[in-house]
C-alpha positions, 0 to 999 in steps of 0.5 A, spaced: 474 394 567 477 397 573 483 401 572 488 403 577 492 410 577 498 411 581 502 417 581 510 416 579 512 422 582 511 430 583 513 432 576 511 425 572 506 421 568 501 417 572 501 409 571 495 406 568 494 399 568 489 394 566 486 391 572 489 384 572 494 384 567 499 389 564 497 388 556 498 394 552 493 397 546 494 394 539 491 396 532 487 390 532 484 392 538 483 399 537 479 398 530 474 393 533 472 398 539 465 400 538 460 405 542 457 402 548 453 408 550 458 409 556 465 412 557 471 408 557 478 408 558 483 404 554 490 404 557 496 403 554 501 405 560 505 411 562 499 415 563 497 414 556 490 412 554 484 412 549 478 415 551 472 412 548 465 417 549 458 414 549 457 416 542 464 412 540 468 418 539 476 416 540 480 421 543 488 420 546 489 423 552 495 422 557 495 423 565 501 426 568 502 430 574 506 437 574 508 441 580 503 437 585 497 437 580 494 432 576 493 434 569 491 431 562 494 432 556 490 431 549 494 428 544 489 428 538 483 423 535 484 416 533 485 414 527 487 421 525 493 420 530 495 412 530 497 408 535 505 409 533 504 416 533 501 417 539 506 413 543 511 418 540 507 424 542 508 420 549 515 420 549 516 427 547 511 429 553 515 425 558 522 428 555 518 435 556 517 433 564 524 431 565 526 438 563 521 441 568 516 443 562 509 442 562 507 439 556 500 442 556 502 449 557 507 448 552 502 445 547 498 452 548 504 456 547 505 453 541 498 454 539 498 461 541 504 462 537 501 459 531 495 464 532 500 470 533 503 468 526 497 468 522 494 475 525 501 478 525 504 476 519 507 481 514 501 480 509 496 481 514 499 487 517 500 490 510 493 489 508 491 492 514 495 498 513 493 499 506 486 498 508 487 504 513 490 509 509 487 507 502 482 513 503 487 518 503 490 516 496 487 516 489 484 509 488 490 507 482 495 509 487 493 504 492 492 499 487 499 500 485 502 498 492 497 492 493 499 489 486 507 490 488 506 487 494 502 481 491 507 480 486 513 480 489 513 481 497 507 476 499 510 470 496 516 471 500 515 474 506 508 475 507 507 469 511 512 471 516 511 474 523 512 482 521 517 482 527 521 476 525 522 478 517 530 479 516 533 484 512 536 479 508 529 476 506 526 482 504 532 484 500 531 477 496 524 479 494 527 486 492 532 483 488 527 479 484 524 486 482 531 489 480 532 482 476 527 484 471 530 491 470 525 495 475 529 498 479 525 504 480 519 499 482 524 496 487 525 502 491 518 504 491 516 497 494 522 498 499 519 505 501 512 501 502 515 496 506 518 501 510 511 504 511 508 497 513 514 496 518 513 503 522 505 501 522 507 495 525 511 498 530 506 503 532 501 497 533 505 493 537 507 488 532 514 489 531 520 493 534 524 496 528 523 498 521 527 492 517 527 496 511 531 502 514 537 497 513 536 496 506 536 504 504 543 503 500 543 496 498 539 497 492 541 499 485 541 507 484 535 509 480 536 514 474 531 519 474 528 522 468 525 528 468 519 531 464 522 535 458 520 542 459 522 549 457 525 554 462 529 559 458 525 565 457 525 567 450 523 559 448 517 560 453 515 566 449 516 562 443 512 556 446 506 561 448 506 564 441 505 557 438 500 555 442 496 561 440 497 560 433 495 553 434 490 551 428 487 544 431 481 543 435 479 549 439 478 545 446 485 542 445 488 549 444 484 552 450 487 546 455 494 548 452 493 555 453 491 554 460 496 549 462 502 554 463 498 559 468 495 553 472 501 548 472 496 542 475 498 535 473 495 533 466 490 529 469 487 534 473 487 539 468 484 534 462 478 532 467 476 539 470 469 540 471 465 546 470 462 545 477 469 546 480 470 553 478 467 559 481 469 564 475 466 570 479 471 568 485 477 567 480 478 560 483 478 553 481 477 548 487 479 541 485 476 536 489 480 531 494 478 525 490 481 527 483 488 529 487 494 525 487 494 526 495 487 526 496 486 533 499 482 539 496 486 543 492 485 551 490 488 554 484 487 562 484 485 564 477 489 569 473 485 574 469 488 571 463 485 564 465 478 567 466 478 570 459 480 563 456 474 560 460 469 565 458 471 564 451 471 556 452 464 556 456 460 558 449 462 551 447 463 546 452 459 550 458 453 546 457 456 540 459 460 537 465 467 537 462 471 543 460 475 539 455 470 534 453 473 528 448 471 529 441 468 522 441 463 523 446 462 529 451 461 525 457 468 523 457 474 528 458 480 528 452 485 523 453 493 524 455 495 523 448 490 528 445 494 534 449 500 531 448 499 530 440 497 538 440 504 539 443 507 534 437 503 538 432 506 544 434 513 541 433 515 540 440 518 533 440 518 528 446 525 531 448 523 538 448 516 539 452 511 535 455 504 537 458 507 535 465 513 540 463 508 546 464 509 544 472 517 544 472 517 550 468 513 554 473 517 551 479 523 553 476 521 560 474 518 562 480 524 559 484 528 563 480 524 569 481 525 569 489 518 567 491 517 563 497 518 556 497 512 554 501 507 558 496 510 554 490 510 547 493 503 549 496 501 551 489 504 545 486 500 541 491 506 537 493 505 532 498 504 534 505 508 529 510 503 530 515 496 528 512 492 531 518 495 538 517 494 537 510 487 536 510 486 543 514 491 547 510 489 546 503 488 554 503 494 555 506 498 562 503 492 563 499 492 571 499 500 570 497 498 565 492 493 569 489 498 574 488 503 570 485 499 567 480 497 573 477 504 576 477 506 569 474 501 570 469 503 577 467 510 575 467 508 570 461 504 575 457 511 579 457 515 573 455 510 572 449 510 579 447 517 579 447 518 573 443 518 573 435 514 569 430 517 561 431 518 557 425 515 551 429 508 554 427 510 554 420 505 549 416 502 548 423 
């Protein structure tokens, strides 16, 4: 068959007519089309036709003219796109042409937008951010963040382009967390979302931090501090009670060291002999065991060295300073140390293992030590991770002096304290 093609205007469709008649396509005709080994066009009018390839592939196309140029718009394959559907698409293309819009260019723009949404969605950006920074966190910290996002955030805004997420949409997700009574988790999740938005800004995929609009929108969190003792006389009594502890020797050693090094409980109980330089009076905790994934140096006072020398006779041949009583290939548990305090008569409202950190922070600040020395020794997070990576030894001479003076101060409190009734019957 021969077909005539004539333009119907500068911006418009081509007129495609079957040579000799003006018949349009029918479903019956289309279903009967077979491969002939040659390419053929079967017009339906107004530029629309079905292109049949030599092998039998059936593709809908529409010829039109835009800005003086002949163009072709692909409209899908038959029978996935039916005759009725393709005619509706032709009408849409005609409407676009009437408005001065190039249908093919519009189609490509829509595809690009879909691709951009897929690659710039909140979930994609969030996972990219997590992957980039996870090496700077301990594994369980990154796992907690991912769990929060997967449970509460991704199902609601994960598929939206990160730059299009509104404050109300994010708030709706956070409200669901609050509805479970997890107000602290809601706030932590908001903080994580803010970090993700700021990462999106830095990588050119968002213009502003939507999370910043919600700082005052969540339920205030009542922070519960770890129970601690800060009254000097009571501290002296606690130290005497630890010295009189009649339970497991390893637990007693850990409790004796805790007030002098004030590291986190997990850092203390997982301490390994390979990390200690007793001659140099230094404990260097690897980055992998620290909360902020930075090496941490703990200067060891003479009092701590004395405890370690005694302890080495019992556990020095193994890996851990404080091995589990069940298997020396694992450290003691959090509950083991806590049970030691409870055995001494200190309830959960009186003292916790973590409370030794609060105790040291309070006393050192009250005694006027430089706040930067104290914060560095407590290994609180450095906002600038690059700076922190090089500053783990910052103020080290000053911290050595502070740690020894603090140890001597604790010994003075112990000496001044009389016997405590807490130890009776221990």
